[in-house]
C-alpha positions as CSV (number, residue, x, y, z in Angstrom):
1,X,10.1,-58.0,-3.2
2,X,6.9,-56.2,-2.3
3,X,8.2,-55.3,1.1
4,X,11.5,-54.0,-0.4
5,X,9.5,-52.0,-3.0
6,X,7.3,-50.5,-0.2
7,X,10.3,-49.7,1.8
8,X,11.9,-47.9,-1.1
9,X,8.7,-45.9,-1.7
10,X,8.5,-44.9,1.9
11,X,12.1,-43.7,1.9
12,X,11.4,-41.7,-1.2
13,X,8.3,-40.2,0.4
14,X,10.2,-39.4,3.6
15,X,13.0,-37.8,1.6
16,X,10.5,-35.7,-0.3
17,X,8.8,-34.7,2.9
18,X,12.1,-33.7,4.4
19,X,13.0,-31.6,1.4
20,X,9.6,-29.8,1.5
21,X,10.0,-29.2,5.2
22,X,13.4,-27.8,4.6
23,X,12.2,-25.5,1.9
24,X,9.4,-24.4,4.2
25,X,11.8,-23.6,6.9
26,X,14.1,-21.7,4.5
27,X,11.1,-19.6,3.2
28,X,10.0,-18.9,6.8
29,X,13.5,-17.8,7.7
30,X,13.7,-15.6,4.6
31,X,10.4,-14.0,5.4
32,X,11.5,-13.4,9.0
33,X,14.7,-11.7,7.8
34,X,12.8,-9.5,5.4
35,X,10.3,-8.5,8.1
36,X,13.1,-7.7,10.5
37,X,14.8,-5.5,7.9
38,X,11.6,-3.7,7.2
39,X,11.0,-3.1,10.9
40,X,14.5,-1.6,11.2
41,X,13.8,0.7,8.3
42,X,10.7,1.9,10.0
43,X,12.6,2.5,13.2
44,X,15.1,4.6,11.4
45,X,12.3,7.1,11.0
46,X,10.2,6.4,14.1
47,X,13.0,6.0,16.7
48,X,11.0,3.6,18.8
49,X,12.3,1.7,21.9
50,X,12.9,-2.0,21.4
51,X,9.7,-2.9,23.3
52,X,7.6,-0.4,21.3
53,X,9.1,-1.7,18.0
54,X,8.3,-5.3,19.1
55,X,4.7,-4.2,19.9
56,X,4.4,-2.6,16.4
57,X,5.8,-5.7,14.8
58,X,3.2,-7.9,16.7
59,X,0.5,-5.6,15.5
60,X,1.6,-5.9,11.9
61,X,1.8,-9.7,12.2
62,X,-1.7,-9.7,13.7
63,X,-3.0,-7.6,10.8
64,X,-1.4,-10.0,8.3
65,X,-3.5,-12.8,9.8
66,X,-6.7,-10.8,9.0
67,X,-5.7,-9.6,5.5
68,X,-4.1,-11.4,2.5
69,X,-0.9,-9.4,3.0
70,X,2.4,-10.6,4.5
71,X,3.8,-8.9,7.5
72,X,6.8,-7.7,5.4
73,X,4.5,-6.1,2.8
74,X,2.5,-4.4,5.6
75,X,5.8,-3.2,7.1
76,X,6.8,-1.7,3.8
77,X,3.5,0.1,3.6
78,X,3.9,1.3,7.2
79,X,7.3,2.7,6.3
80,X,5.8,4.7,3.5
81,X,3.1,6.0,5.8
82,X,5.6,7.0,8.5
83,X,7.7,8.8,6.0
84,X,4.6,10.8,5.1
85,X,4.2,12.1,8.6
86,X,1.7,9.7,10.2
87,X,2.6,7.8,13.4
88,X,1.1,5.5,16.0
89,X,-2.6,4.7,15.8
90,X,-3.1,7.1,12.9
91,X,-0.4,5.3,10.8
92,X,-2.2,2.0,11.5
93,X,-5.5,3.4,10.3
94,X,-3.9,4.5,7.0
95,X,-2.2,1.2,6.7
96,X,-5.4,-0.8,7.2
97,X,-7.1,1.2,4.5
98,X,-4.1,0.8,2.2
99,X,-3.9,-3.0,2.8
100,X,-7.6,-3.4,2.1
101,X,-7.1,-1.5,-1.1
102,X,-4.3,-3.8,-2.1
103,X,-6.4,-6.8,-1.2
104,X,-8.8,-5.8,-4.0
105,X,-6.0,-6.7,-6.4
106,X,-5.6,-3.4,-8.2
107,X,-2.4,-2.2,-6.5
108,X,0.1,-2.9,-3.7
109,X,-0.1,-1.8,-0.1
110,X,2.9,0.5,-0.6
111,X,1.5,2.3,-3.6
112,X,-2.0,2.6,-2.0
113,X,-0.3,4.0,1.2
114,X,1.6,6.6,-0.8
115,X,-1.5,7.8,-2.7
116,X,-3.8,7.9,0.4
117,X,-1.2,9.6,2.6
118,X,-0.6,12.2,-0.2
119,X,-4.3,13.1,-0.4
120,X,-4.7,13.2,3.4
121,X,-1.7,15.6,3.8
122,X,-2.7,17.9,0.9
123,X,-6.3,18.3,2.1
124,X,-5.4,18.4,5.8
125,X,-7.6,15.4,6.5
126,X,-7.2,13.0,9.4
127,X,-6.3,9.3,9.3
128,X,-9.9,8.6,10.1
129,X,-10.7,9.6,6.4
130,X,-8.2,7.1,4.9
131,X,-10.9,4.6,4.0
132,X,-13.0,7.3,2.3
133,X,-10.0,8.5,0.3
134,X,-9.2,4.9,-0.7
135,X,-12.8,4.6,-2.0
136,X,-12.5,7.7,-4.1
137,X,-9.3,6.6,-5.6
138,X,-10.7,3.2,-6.5
139,X,-13.8,4.7,-8.0
140,X,-11.5,6.9,-10.2
141,X,-9.7,3.8,-11.4
142,X,-13.0,1.9,-12.0
143,X,-14.7,4.7,-13.8
144,X,-11.7,5.9,-15.9
145,X,-9.0,4.3,-18.0
146,X,-6.1,4.5,-15.6
147,X,-4.2,2.1,-13.4
148,X,-4.0,2.7,-9.7
149,X,-0.2,3.0,-10.1
150,X,-0.5,5.8,-12.7
151,X,-3.1,7.5,-10.6
152,X,-0.9,7.4,-7.5
153,X,2.1,8.6,-9.5
154,X,0.2,11.7,-10.7
155,X,-1.7,12.6,-7.6
156,X,1.4,13.9,-5.8
157,X,1.7,16.5,-8.5
158,X,-1.9,17.7,-8.5
159,X,-3.5,17.4,-5.0
160,X,-1.6,20.3,-3.5
161,X,-2.9,22.6,-6.2
162,X,-6.5,21.2,-6.2
163,X,-6.6,21.5,-2.4
164,X,-5.4,25.2,-2.7
165,X,-8.1,25.8,-5.3
166,X,-10.7,24.2,-2.9
167,X,-11.6,21.5,-5.3
168,X,-12.6,18.3,-3.5
169,X,-10.8,15.0,-4.1
170,X,-14.1,13.5,-5.3
171,X,-14.2,16.2,-8.1
172,X,-10.5,15.6,-8.8
173,X,-11.2,11.9,-9.2
174,X,-14.2,12.5,-11.5
175,X,-12.2,14.9,-13.7
176,X,-9.3,12.4,-14.1
177,X,-11.7,9.6,-14.9
178,X,-13.6,11.7,-17.4
179,X,-10.4,12.8,-19.2
180,X,-9.0,9.3,-19.4
181,X,-12.3,8.0,-20.8
182,X,-11.9,10.7,-23.5
183,X,-8.6,9.1,-24.5
184,X,-6.2,11.4,-22.5
185,X,-3.4,9.4,-20.8
186,X,-3.3,9.3,-17.0
187,X,-0.1,11.4,-16.7
188,X,-1.4,14.0,-19.2
189,X,-4.7,14.2,-17.4
190,X,-3.1,15.0,-14.0
191,X,-0.7,17.5,-15.7
192,X,-3.5,19.2,-17.4
193,X,-5.6,19.3,-14.3
194,X,-2.7,20.7,-12.3
195,X,-2.2,23.5,-14.9
196,X,-5.9,24.4,-14.8
197,X,-6.0,24.5,-11.0
198,X,-2.9,26.6,-11.0
199,X,-4.7,29.2,-13.1
200,X,-7.6,29.2,-10.7
201,X,-5.5,30.0,-7.7
202,X,-3.4,32.7,-9.4
203,X,-4.1,36.2,-8.0
204,X,-6.1,38.3,-10.5
């Protein structure tokens, strides 16, 4: 009886192991399909050759082993960066800064990429400044009462005006943080700042 019971337990364990392995394979296949779809989306903008696209994919997979972000998530962020006008090594620098931002747990790679790219473009800064811009944005979130998502959503409406008014992104971040601490909502803060900057750059 003991042998029969042990055999039954072994069969149950093996069945459970097979189910877990099957689920793991299904998850891996799903992840691979999502990654391939994201890479094709990137190539709809980048127009890379198949070898170049594979090389980019390998780079994203390699980055995913260094950061707590899946290759598919990184590919989505890279798509956002590519659509903002960055390419090649510059796009990878912006992606790395964005992924590190997301790893801090306050946002996603895609949202961080959108915000960082918007600031870089508005101020005419290079991809080498991506990490610095990321730091400014996170300091704004930490010092104020605003989520990274809300900050990113409002930045696109204000950084073009603040850059034209020659107001640095550090000052912009400080102003937004101060206004939100005073009880002004994130969207209202960026709208008010945009209106103020607009008056500064109007010809007298």
